[in-house]
C-alpha positions in Angstrom: 0.0 0.0 0.0 1.1 3.5 -0.6 1.6 6.0 2.2 -1.8 7.6 1.4 -3.5 4.3 2.0 -4.1 3.6 -1.6 -3.3 0.2 -3.2 -0.3 -0.4 -5.3 -1.1 -1.4 -8.9 -0.7 -5.1 -8.0 -2.9 -4.7 -4.9 -5.5 -2.8 -6.8 -6.7 -5.9 -8.6 -7.1 -7.7 -5.3 -9.2 -4.9 -3.9 -11.4 -4.8 -7.1 -12.2 -8.5 -6.5 -12.7 -7.8 -2.8 -15.3 -5.2 -3.7 -17.2 -7.7 -5.8 -17.0 -10.3 -3.0 -18.6 -7.9 -0.5 -21.5 -6.9 -2.7 -22.2 -10.4 -4.1 -22.0 -11.9 -0.6 -24.6 -9.4 0.6 -27.0 -10.5 -2.2 -26.3 -14.2 -1.6 -26.9 -13.9 2.1 -30.2 -12.0 1.8 -31.4 -14.2 -1.0 -30.9 -17.4 1.0 -32.5 -15.9 4.1 -35.4 -14.4 2.1 -36.1 -17.7 0.3 -36.2 -19.7 3.6 -38.2 -16.9 5.4 -40.9 -17.1 2.7 -41.1 -20.9 3.0 -41.2 -20.7 6.8 -44.1 -18.2 6.6 -46.1 -20.8 4.6 -46.1 -19.2 1.1 -46.3 -21.6 -1.9 -43.4 -22.5 -4.1 -44.4 -20.2 -6.9 -43.8 -17.3 -4.4 -40.2 -18.4 -4.0 -39.8 -18.2 -7.8 -41.4 -14.8 -8.0 -39.1 -13.5 -5.1 -36.0 -14.8 -6.8 -37.1 -13.2 -10.1 -37.0 -9.8 -8.4 -33.2 -10.1 -8.0 -33.0 -9.8 -11.7 -35.6 -7.1 -12.3 -33.6 -4.0 -11.5 -30.6 -5.0 -13.6 -32.8 -5.2 -16.7 -33.5 -1.5 -16.4 -30.0 -0.6 -15.2 -27.6 -2.8 -17.2 -27.1 -0.6 -20.3 -26.9 2.5 -18.1 -24.3 0.7 -16.0 -22.3 -0.1 -19.1 -22.3 3.5 -20.4 -21.4 4.8 -16.9 -18.5 2.4 -16.6 -17.1 3.4 -20.0 -17.4 7.1 -19.1 -16.6 7.2 -15.4 -14.7 4.0 -14.6 -14.9 2.1 -11.4 -15.6 4.3 -8.4 -18.9 6.1 -9.1 -20.9 3.0 -10.1 -19.5 1.1 -7.1 -20.5 3.7 -4.6 -24.0 3.9 -6.0 -24.3 0.1 -5.9 -23.0 -0.2 -2.3 -25.6 2.3 -1.1 -28.4 0.4 -2.7 -27.1 -3.0 -1.4 -26.9 -1.6 2.1 -30.5 -0.2 2.0 -31.7 -3.6 0.6 -30.0 -5.6 3.3 -31.1 -3.4 6.2 -34.8 -3.4 5.3 -35.4 -7.1 6.3 -33.6 -6.5 9.6 -36.6 -4.2 10.4 -39.3 -6.5 9.0 -39.5 -9.8 7.1 -42.9 -8.9 5.6 -43.1 -10.2 2.0 -43.1 -6.7 0.6 -39.9 -5.9 2.5 -38.3 -9.1 1.1 -39.4 -8.1 -2.4 -37.9 -4.6 -2.1 -34.7 -6.1 -0.7 -34.4 -8.4 -3.7 -34.8 -5.5 -6.1 -32.1 -3.4 -4.3 -29.5 -6.0 -3.6 -29.9 -7.7 -7.0 -29.7 -4.4 -8.9 -26.7 -3.3 -6.8 -24.6 -6.4 -7.7 -25.4 -6.2 -11.4 -24.7 -2.4 -11.5 -21.3 -2.8 -9.8 -20.3 -6.0 -11.6 -20.2 -4.2 -15.0 -17.8 -1.6 -13.7 -15.7 -4.2 -11.8 -15.4 -6.5 -14.8 -14.5 -3.6 -17.1 -11.9 -2.4 -14.6 -10.4 -5.9 -14.3 -10.3 -6.3 -18.1 -8.3 -3.1 -18.5 -5.7 -4.7 -16.2 -5.0 -7.7 -18.5 -1.9 -7.7 -20.7 -3.0 -10.1 -23.5 -5.8 -12.6 -24.4 -4.4 -15.4 -22.2 -4.1 -13.0 -19.3 -7.8 -12.0 -19.8 -8.8 -15.6 -19.0 -6.7 -15.5 -15.8 -8.0 -12.1 -14.8 -11.6 -13.0 -15.3 -11.1 -16.4 -13.5 -10.0 -14.4 -10.5 -12.9 -12.0 -10.9 -15.3 -15.0 -11.3 -13.9 -16.4 -8.0 -15.5 -13.4 -6.3 -19.1 -14.7 -6.6 -17.9 -18.3 -6.1 -16.2 -17.3 -2.8 -19.2 -15.3 -1.6 -21.6 -18.2 -2.6 -19.3 -20.5 -0.5 -19.3 -18.7 2.8 -22.5 -16.6 2.7 -25.1 -19.4 2.5 -23.4 -21.5 5.2 -23.1 -18.5 7.6 -26.6 -17.4 6.8 -28.0 -20.9 7.4 -26.1 -21.2 10.7 -27.4 -17.8 11.8 -31.0 -18.7 10.9 -30.8 -21.9 12.9 -29.1 -20.5 16.0 -29.9 -16.8 16.1 -32.9 -16.2 13.8 -33.7 -14.4 10.5 -33.1 -10.9 11.8 -29.5 -11.7 12.7 -28.9 -13.4 9.3 -30.1 -10.3 7.5 -27.9 -8.1 9.8 -24.9 -10.2 8.6 -25.8 -9.3 5.0 -26.0 -5.6 5.9 -22.4 -5.6 7.0 -21.1 -6.8 3.7 -21.6 -3.6 1.5 -19.5 -1.8 4.1 -16.7 -4.2 3.4 -17.1 -3.6 -0.3 -16.9 0.2 0.2 -13.7 -0.2 2.3 -12.1 -2.1 -0.5 -13.2 0.2 -3.3 -12.0 3.3 -1.4 -8.4 2.1 -1.7 -8.4 1.4 -5.4 -6.5 4.1 -7.2 -8.7 6.1 -9.6 -7.9 5.3 -13.2 -6.7 8.1 -15.5 -9.5 8.9 -18.0 -8.5 8.1 -21.6 -7.3 11.2 -23.5 -8.1 9.8 -26.9 -11.2 11.6 -28.2 -11.9 8.5 -30.4 -12.3 6.4 -27.3 -14.4 9.0 -25.6 -16.7 9.0 -28.6 -16.8 5.2 -28.6 -18.0 5.3 -25.0 -21.1 7.1 -26.2 -21.4 4.5 -28.9 -24.5 3.3 -30.7 -27.3 1.2 -29.4 -27.5 -2.4 -28.2 -28.5 -3.6 -31.6 -25.2 -2.5 -33.0 -23.4 -4.8 -30.6 -26.0 -7.6 -31.2 -25.0 -7.6 -34.9 -21.5 -8.8 -34.0 -21.7 -12.6 -34.5 -19.4 -13.6 -31.6 -21.2 -11.3 -29.2 -24.6 -12.6 -30.3 -23.6 -16.3 -29.8 -21.9 -15.5 -26.5 -25.2 -13.9 -25.3 -27.2 -17.0 -26.2 -24.7 -19.3 -24.5 -24.5 -17.1 -21.4 -28.3 -16.9 -21.0 -28.7 -20.7 -21.1 -25.9 -21.2 -18.5 -27.1 -18.4 -16.2 -30.6 -19.9 -16.3 -29.2 -23.3 -15.3 -27.5 -21.6 -12.4 -30.9 -20.1 -11.4 -32.5 -23.5 -11.8 -30.1 -24.9 -9.2 -30.6 -22.0 -6.9 -34.3 -22.5 -7.1 -34.4 -26.3 -6.8 -32.1 -26.8 -3.9 -34.1 -24.8 -1.2 -37.4 -26.2 -2.5 -36.2 -29.9 -2.6 -34.4 -29.4 0.8 -37.6 -28.0 2.3 -39.7 -30.9 0.9 -37.2 -33.4 2.3 -37.3 -31.5 5.6 -33.5 -30.7 5.7 -32.3 -28.0 8.0 -31.3 -24.6 6.8 -27.7 -25.5 7.6 -27.9 -28.6 5.4 -29.4 -26.6 2.5 -26.6 -24.1 2.9 -24.0 -26.9 2.7 -25.5 -28.1 -0.6 -25.4 -24.6 -2.0 -21.9 -24.2 -0.7 -20.7 -27.4 -2.4 -21.8 -25.9 -5.8 -19.9 -22.7 -5.0 -16.8 -24.6 -3.8 -16.6 -26.6 -7.1 -17.0 -23.4 -9.1 -14.2 -21.8 -7.0 -12.0 -24.8 -7.7 -12.4 -24.9 -11.4 -11.7 -21.1 -11.6 -8.5 -21.6 -9.7 -7.5 -24.3 -12.2 -8.2 -21.9 -15.0 -5.9 -19.2 -13.5 -3.0 -21.7 -13.8 -3.8 -23.2 -17.2 -5.2 -20.2 -19.1 -2.7 -20.4 -21.9 -3.7 -24.0 -22.6 -7.5 -23.5 -22.6 -9.5 -22.9 -25.8 -12.6 -20.9 -24.9 -15.0 -22.5 -27.4 -14.0 -26.0 -26.6 -14.3 -25.4 -22.9 -17.8 -23.9 -23.3 -19.0 -26.9 -25.3 -17.6 -29.3 -22.7 -19.2 -27.3 -19.8 -22.6 -27.4 -21.6 -22.4 -31.2 -22.0 -21.4 -31.8 -18.3 -24.0 -29.4 -17.0 -26.8 -31.1 -19.1 -25.9 -34.5 -17.6 -25.8 -33.1 -14.0 -29.2 -31.4 -14.4 -30.8 -34.6 -15.8 -29.7 -36.9 -12.9 -30.0 -34.5 -10.0 -33.5 -35.6 -9.0 -32.4 -39.2 -8.3 -29.4 -38.3 -6.0 -30.0 -39.6 -2.5 -29.7 -37.6 0.7 -27.7 -34.4 1.5 -24.5 -36.1 0.4 -26.0 -37.0 -3.0 -27.3 -33.4 -3.5 -23.8 -32.1 -2.5 -22.2 -34.3 -5.1 -24.6 -33.3 -7.9 -24.2 -29.6 -7.0 -20.4 -30.0 -7.1 -20.5 -31.5 -10.6 -22.8 -28.8 -11.8 -20.6 -26.2 -10.1 -17.6 -27.4 -12.0 -19.4 -27.1 -15.3 -21.1 -23.7 -14.7 -18.2 -22.3 -12.8 -15.9 -22.6 -15.8 -18.3 -20.6 -18.1 -17.9 -17.0 -16.9 -14.2 -16.6 -17.4 -14.5 -17.9 -20.9 -17.5 -15.7 -21.8 -16.0 -12.6 -20.3 -12.6 -13.2 -22.0 -14.2 -13.6 -25.5 -16.6 -10.7 -24.9 -13.8 -8.4 -24.0 -11.9 -9.3 -27.1 -15.0 -9.1 -29.4 -16.4 -5.8 -28.2 -15.5 -2.6 -30.1 -12.7 -0.6 -28.5 -14.0 1.8 -25.8 -17.3 -0.1 -25.5 -16.4 -3.0 -23.3 -18.6 -1.6 -20.6 -21.6 -1.5 -22.9 -21.0 -5.0 -24.1 -20.8 -6.2 -20.4 -24.0 -4.3 -19.7 -25.7 -6.0 -22.7 -24.6 -9.4 -21.3 -26.0 -8.4 -17.9 -29.2 -7.4 -19.5 -29.7 -10.8 -21.2 -28.7 -12.6 -18.1 -31.2 -10.8 -15.9 -34.0 -11.2 -18.4 -33.5 -14.9 -17.9 -33.2 -14.4 -14.1 -36.6 -12.9 -14.0 -38.5 -15.1 -16.5 -37.0 -18.4 -15.5 -37.6 -18.5 -11.7 -41.3 -17.6 -12.1 -41.7 -20.4 -14.6 -39.7 -22.7 -12.4 -42.1 -22.0 -9.5 -45.2 -22.8 -11.6 -43.5 -25.8 -13.2 -42.5 -27.3 -9.9 -45.9 -26.7 -8.4 -47.6 -28.3 -11.3 -45.3 -31.3 -11.8 -42.3 -32.1 -9.6 -39.6 -30.0 -7.9 -36.9 -31.4 -10.2 -38.7 -30.3 -13.4 -36.9 -26.9 -13.7 -33.5 -28.8 -13.9 -34.9 -31.1 -16.7 -36.1 -28.0 -18.6 -32.7 -26.4 -18.4 -30.9 -29.6 -19.5 -33.0 -29.4 -22.7 -32.2 -25.7 -23.1 -28.4 -26.3 -22.7 -28.5 -28.9 -25.4 -30.0 -26.3 -27.7 -27.2 -23.9 -26.7 -24.6 -26.3 -28.1 -25.2 -24.8 -31.5 -24.2 -21.2 -30.7 -21.3 -22.5 -28.6 -19.9 -24.4 -31.6 -20.2 -21.3 -33.8 -18.0 -19.2 -31.5 -14.6 -18.0 -32.8 -11.8 -16.5 -30.8 
């Protein structure tokens, strides 16, 4: 660290990832607590799906604005706005766990993470030296959500079991403050002096980016994989509740998924120069499809943990590859807008899918959402095979 308390260039990247961990862990903690609180209050399964959908509603409105703001203003301004929203969203359920409060909390914390993630991913991409380094950088960035999904559900489950829901939500409210402390020590980037880049930051519309074939195929693959992630997040609490598992056991199942995602991303950081993005995405889709198909027949908590770990290995490898290819494919000076477009597509799926998952599970069986996403992933193999570096 410098004498002024700012990070060195090497330490700045660690603090950027730490910012993402704090904000994402806030959302992960409040999401688990809110899901279990809704079930404990006796609401039906479709309510859980509707609640989870709210975590993706605000990002649909904010994603493209977040991209433009990141291209124009860099890292700090978007992160400060996001941390304030996350703090408000986490504090509200500490006061009351009314269904309306939980809904507003989902809107605020989900929107905060999406808004900040665009600026964080753009900032991290600017630190990469070459295409292989992009995979390493984005693997470390992707470790942020994986790390938060490892510890946040476990701590939240333990707090619910031993101290109650209010304490669990209070834990979530502390995490945006951690994110702010990290972000405050990241040195501000020097704005680009090139007028061409400044003009590019204003850029055209989303349709201009959609016309780029690699970007378009990446969006389709990313939506399918993100929806599969949501199917897992939806199914585990519902199945665990039906099987009468404790909140701690459900947290362990979710954590096994996150630990596997963390492990595969650590592997990518060491082997980035040997990994072909397109082939790795095709392999991930194939493994994830298999895991989703067999999940319903896995016995007990241990079986669910094993299935979640396999799915975590597959889905956890996707984000570094997608972000690396997206950063290379986006027009110069418009990486933030391309990241915002990806966030937009991801969160459209995050809203639409959980509601459908809830109705599908209520009408058929709790494992049906995973079977649906297995079929969707098989369809995504086409766009994945058409990708080019």
